[in-house]
C-alpha positions, 0 to 999 in steps of 0.5 A: 569352852565358853565358860572361860569368859567368866574367868577373871581378867588377870587369868585371861591375860596370863593364859594368852601370854602363855599361849594357852589361848590366842587373843583371837579365840578369846575374842571370839568366845566373848562375841559367841556370848554376845551373839547368844545373850545380848538379844535378851539383855541388850547390854552392849549397844554398839560394836567395832568387831572388825577393829577388835579382830584386828587388835587381837590379831596384832596381840597374837603376833606380839606374843609370838615375838615374845612381847606383850602390851601390858597386863590386860594383854588380849582381854576383851572388854566393853566400855560405858557409852559415855566414854569417848572411843574413836569410831563410836558415838558417845551419846549419853542416851541422848538422841541428839548425840547419836552423831557425836563421834569423838576424834580422840580416845578418853584418857581412861579408854586409851590407858586400857588399850595401852595396857593391852585391853581388846575393846569391842563394844559399848554398854548401854546407859539411861538418858543423861546418865540419870537413872537407876534404869538403863533405857533410852530412846536410841538403844532401848532397855537393858534387862537384868540377867538375873531376872529380865523383868527388872533393872540391871541398875544405872547408869552403868547398867549395860556394863554390869549386865555385860560382865554378869553374862560373860560378854565382857571381862572388864568394864569401866563406868562412872559414878556420881549417884551409885552409878558404878555401885548400884549396877554391881549390886543389882547384877552380882559383880564387883564395882569400885567407886574411886576417890574422887579425882584419881581417875582422869575423866578427860573424854567423859565430857559432853561436847563443849564442856571442859570443867569436870563435875563435882562428885563425879568419878570414873572406876572399874567394874569386874568379876573379882576384886583383883581385877578391880585392883588391876584395873584401878592401877591402870586407870588412876594417876595424873594426866595432861599438865599435872604429869609435869610435876605430880607423881601418884601412888596410892598407899597400900592396904592398912591390913593384909588379913581379915582378923586384923580389920576393924570395921563399922557397920551401918545397915539402916538410915533414918531417911531411907526405908530398907528391904528386910530381905536385903538387910537380912542377907547383908547381916548374914554376910557381916556375921560370916565375916565376924566368924572369920575374925573381923572386928565388927562394931555394929554401933559405929557412928561417925556422928552425923545428923544423917538427915542433914547429910542427906540434904547436903548431898542432894543440893550438891548433887543437883547443883553440879548436874544443873549444867545439863539443863536448858535455859527453859528447864532452869527457869522452870526449876527457879520459879518452882523453888521460889514457890516452895515453902522453906520447910519443904523437904521433899526430893523435888524441893532439893532438885529445885534448890540445887539446880538453881542454887546461888554460888554463895550458898553453894560455898556454904555447903561445900564448906559444911562438906569439908567439915564432914570430911574432917569428921570422916577422917576422925572416924577412920582413926578408929575404923578401917572401913564402914560396911553398909548397903548400896541401895534400899532393895535388890533389883527392882521391876522395870518402871519407865512411866512418869518421871524419876522423882515420882517413881516408887518401889516396893519396900517390905509391901509398901511403895516408897520413893525410888530416889530415897536410896540416894542416901546410900549413894551419897554416903561415900560420894559427897565426901570424896571417899572410895568404896567397893561393892562386893557380892554378898550372896542372894536374897530369899527371892534369888536376887544378888546382893552387894555389900558396900565397903567405904574406906578412908580418902585415897585409901582405895586399896584398903577397900579392895584388899578386904573385898579380895580377902571376903572371897575366901570366906563369903564367895565371889562372883557367881553367874546368873542361872542359865549363863553359867 
């Protein structure tokens, strides 16, 4: 009966409410998957199982009284390590944070609990959430269930692996550089990077921090587009002082049928070499959509200088993440930036300059971003979505040697810098745009592919609706071999 753990979360909650299965039974089935598969995958790295059983028992007692908590009543799930959850450490993969036990749940976590979710564990991340591989000195390496020699992605890599294997039926991650989208793509699940600011990040901060990072968002991962929609409806909305005056409602999707959608396609970038196997599979998926009646424009062009676009993203990205650097690290990057020639366009040059940028220069970049956002607005007056890759390849082989900026991956038989694919991350991130990742079949090597659907600002529902319609013609989630 463990195949029920691969069922969409919406359906699981309905089954519990109809008394077709109890919340306790459902939790036990997920824990069976956890005990069976986690030793090889290492996706779930901290548990509060006794507490989860107490919550499940309370959920069943409520059902007997004719009451339910919310739309996730009785659904077992895990959450990314970086979200505060009372009784568990929020480590961010940092050994010095192993004793960081919060006293209050993150707002997003509390909203999931209030909606009836049964959270039993936390999922693995890389050090400081800063890698597309999920490994750290505390909890070790998380493997991709499609091929354990490969990464599940990062930084929400444990989240995607837990979903793909049926250890969890819903997850919440965070994303500043494809940290939701990359793992969804690598593991063959759904992921949604919301419009920046609509999902509260209180409780997703390092101790001592109060201000939230530029570009960073929180959002759901799931095994169906319907579950993404359900989770986003639960998570999104104002909190704290904003609740005094702000009301929140995302606009409905622009269209309700595939044949009504007009979408642009961007499959290659001048700043990122693209794996042909991945590109071929994504183009095959787009062709299926076109045959189903979607209006496809392969020549759609927002009109950006993509190299400059990438520069703006990298500098703003590294500026906002610089707060986590020590004084000694900051001084190293200051000296390194000063020693570089003005025409140095290597990734490490942007790293040095972004970390040590002056506020005046940051503001100039921010103003340029605002101009980019106006151009995106004009683009989306003619198109409903932009379809593009999430990354340069399917899941790549584990490589934990050296530092991330120097690592390479195989692209069409050539070694390319792994950080080049930040282009696909920044495409929506730097302009605060929402984007949804949808399973889009397998490469010839049998690895999952995700198609990224970028939507207009605050039109998250348009991307999720298109993802939901895609399920009928492309197919949705399929479990990795051996995890059916």
